[in-house]
C-alpha positions in Angstrom: -20.7 15.0 -1.5 -17.6 16.8 -0.4 -14.1 15.4 -1.3 -12.4 13.3 1.4 -8.9 14.5 2.2 -6.3 11.7 2.0 -2.9 12.2 3.6 -0.2 10.2 1.9 3.5 10.0 1.2 3.7 8.9 -2.4 6.3 6.1 -2.3 4.7 3.8 0.3 2.3 1.0 -0.7 -0.3 1.5 2.1 -1.8 4.8 0.9 -2.5 3.3 -2.5 -4.7 0.7 -1.1 -7.1 3.5 0.0 -6.7 5.5 -3.2 -7.4 2.4 -5.3 -10.7 1.7 -3.4 -11.8 5.3 -3.7 -11.0 5.3 -7.4 -12.9 2.1 -7.9 -16.0 3.4 -6.0 -15.8 6.9 -7.6 -15.5 8.6 -4.2 -14.3 12.2 -4.6 -11.1 12.9 -2.8 -8.2 15.3 -2.6 -4.7 14.3 -1.8 -2.5 15.9 0.8 1.0 14.7 -0.3 3.7 15.2 2.3 7.4 14.2 2.5 8.4 11.1 4.3 10.4 13.1 6.9 7.2 15.1 7.7 5.1 12.2 8.8 6.3 12.5 12.4 5.6 16.2 12.6 2.5 18.4 12.9 0.0 18.7 11.3 0.3 14.9 10.5 0.6 13.9 14.1 -2.5 15.9 14.9 -4.4 13.6 12.6 -2.5 10.4 13.3 -0.5 10.4 16.6 1.4 7.3 15.3 2.8 9.4 12.5 2.0 7.1 9.6 0.1 7.3 6.4 -2.6 7.0 5.1 -5.0 9.0 7.1 -8.3 10.6 6.0 -10.5 13.5 7.0 -14.0 13.1 5.8 -16.0 16.4 5.9 -19.2 14.5 5.1 -19.1 12.8 8.5 -16.6 14.9 10.4 -14.5 11.8 10.9 -10.7 11.6 10.9 -9.3 8.1 10.6 -6.0 6.3 10.3 -4.7 2.8 9.6 -5.3 1.6 6.1 -7.4 -1.4 7.0 -9.7 0.7 9.2 -10.0 3.3 6.4 -11.0 0.7 3.9 -13.6 -0.8 6.2 -15.0 2.6 6.8 -15.2 3.5 3.0 -16.9 0.2 2.2 -19.5 0.6 5.0 -20.1 4.3 4.3 -19.9 4.6 0.6 -20.2 1.2 -1.1 -24.0 1.4 -1.0 -24.4 -1.0 -4.0 -22.1 -3.5 -2.4 -19.9 -3.5 -5.5 -16.7 -4.5 -3.5 -18.2 -6.4 -0.6 -20.7 -9.1 0.4 -23.4 -8.7 3.1 -24.1 -12.3 4.0 -22.5 -13.5 7.3 -19.9 -15.8 5.7 -18.8 -13.5 2.9 -18.6 -10.5 5.2 -16.4 -12.1 7.7 -14.2 -13.9 5.2 -13.5 -10.5 3.6 -12.5 -9.1 6.9 -10.3 -12.2 7.5 -8.3 -11.6 4.3 -8.0 -7.9 5.0 -6.6 -8.6 8.4 -4.1 -11.1 6.9 -3.0 -8.4 4.5 -2.4 -5.9 7.2 -0.7 -8.3 9.6 0.9 -10.9 7.3 1.7 -9.2 4.0 2.5 -5.6 4.6 4.9 -6.0 7.6 6.8 -8.9 6.1 7.1 -7.4 2.6 8.2 -4.1 4.2 10.8 -5.7 6.5 12.2 -7.7 3.6 12.5 -4.7 1.4 14.1 -2.7 4.2 16.8 -5.2 5.0 17.5 -5.9 1.3 17.7 -2.4 0.1 17.7 0.3 2.8 19.3 -0.9 6.0 22.8 0.6 6.3 24.4 -2.7 6.8 23.7 -6.1 5.3 22.3 -8.6 7.8 22.0 -12.0 6.1 20.0 -13.5 8.9 17.4 -10.8 8.7 17.3 -10.9 4.9 16.9 -14.6 5.0 14.1 -14.6 7.6 12.0 -11.9 5.9 12.4 -13.1 2.3 11.3 -16.5 3.5 8.3 -15.0 5.1 7.4 -13.2 1.8 7.6 -16.5 -0.1 5.6 -18.2 2.6 2.8 -15.7 2.3 2.9 -15.9 -1.5 2.6 -19.7 -1.1 -0.5 -19.3 1.1 -2.2 -17.1 -1.4 -1.2 -19.2 -4.4 -2.6 -22.3 -2.8 -5.8 -20.6 -1.8 -6.3 -19.2 -5.3 -5.9 -22.6 -7.0 -9.1 -22.9 -9.0 -10.4 -19.5 -7.9 -10.3 -16.0 -9.5 -10.8 -14.0 -6.3 -10.1 -14.4 -2.6 -13.8 -14.5 -1.7 -16.7 -15.3 -3.9 -17.1 -14.6 -7.6 -16.1 -11.0 -7.9 -13.2 -8.6 -7.0 -13.7 -7.2 -3.6 -11.8 -4.8 -1.3 -9.9 -7.8 0.1 -8.3 -8.5 -3.3 -7.6 -4.8 -3.8 -5.8 -4.4 -0.5 -3.1 -6.9 -1.6 -2.3 -5.2 -4.9 0.1 -2.3 -3.9 2.5 -4.5 -1.9 2.3 -7.4 -4.4 3.1 -4.9 -7.2 6.5 -4.3 -5.5 7.2 -7.8 -4.3 10.3 -7.9 -6.5 11.9 -5.4 -4.1 11.0 -7.6 -1.2 12.6 -10.6 -2.8 15.5 -9.0 -4.5 14.6 -10.3 -8.0 14.0 -8.6 -11.3 10.5 -7.2 -11.8 9.5 -9.6 -14.5 10.3 -12.6 -12.2 8.5 -11.4 -9.1 5.8 -14.1 -9.2 8.0 -16.9 -10.4 6.7 -20.1 -8.9 3.3 -18.5 -8.0 1.2 -18.7 -11.2 -2.1 -18.2 -9.4 -0.9 -15.1 -7.6 0.3 -13.7 -10.9 -3.0 -14.3 -12.7 -4.9 -12.8 -9.8 -2.6 -9.8 -9.5 -3.0 -9.2 -13.3 -6.8 -9.3 -13.0 -6.8 -6.8 -10.1 -4.3 -4.4 -11.6 -5.9 -4.5 -15.0 -8.7 -2.3 -13.6 -8.8 1.3 -14.9 -9.0 2.5 -11.3 -5.6 0.9 -10.6 -4.1 2.6 -13.7 -5.4 6.0 -12.5 -4.0 5.4 -9.1 -0.6 4.6 -10.4 -0.6 7.6 -12.7 -1.3 9.8 -9.7 1.5 8.1 -7.8 4.0 8.7 -10.6 3.0 12.4 -10.8 3.3 13.0 -7.1 6.7 11.1 -7.0 8.0 13.3 -9.7 6.7 16.5 -8.1 8.6 15.6 -4.9 11.7 14.5 -6.9 11.6 11.0 -5.4 12.8 7.6 -6.5 10.6 4.5 -5.9 11.9 4.1 -2.3 11.1 7.6 -1.2 14.7 9.0 -1.3 15.5 12.0 -3.4 16.7 11.3 -6.9 20.4 10.9 -7.0 20.7 9.6 -3.5 22.7 6.4 -3.4 21.8 5.0 0.0 19.5 5.5 3.0 22.6 6.4 5.1 23.4 9.2 2.7 19.7 10.4 2.8 19.8 10.4 6.7 23.0 12.3 6.6 21.5 15.0 4.4 18.5 15.3 6.7 20.7 15.7 9.8 22.8 18.3 8.0 19.7 20.2 7.0 20.5 19.5 3.4 17.4 17.8 2.2 17.1 18.5 -1.4 13.6 17.1 -1.8 11.4 19.8 -3.5 8.9 21.5 -1.3 5.2 21.3 -2.0 
């Protein structure tokens, strides 16, 4: 089996959903790590015209694919032959799909918007911060309630649905503006579930790779070059042609 090429920018949570699944299933892959300001340029836009990561190129099937949810679905159908991370019965299969869709439509966008307005938007907009942080806590509440008395979202094992939630949950403190140790305060079932998912060796390997790629690009957690104090300063550097991010 030839390695699948995975296009990513290291800071964002979405690529790590895909890497996590590939690590767990033992799918060989190679990473094409690009800078954030290159996602809207060729060759990235030749693969994903929407200019977003992750995207994959699978030489085993000659398929290029983008959107993290679509990629996860493909990897499970094509490479999880033992059904380690999925179910094949009607109810289980569609419930997994349901939770994956909720993650891509209800978790990622709200967590991302909350983090943007809290930390990166050039001006503080209290109404936007209030709206999106409340949506984050609402989503956490939905999950916490569902997990009451359960270990996993669906069935009796960890599946791709659980794994898809991990990268954004891992950084929910930046979406709520709270210290990292307090990110799951008030949501004990979410905390216990997240600890189970991220206790996997595949998660640890994924995060070790992320740390290495971030360091190679000279990036802070939010994707800006080390030493940059604000997103406005970063934008100004880019416009001035003074981007100090190390090249690949």
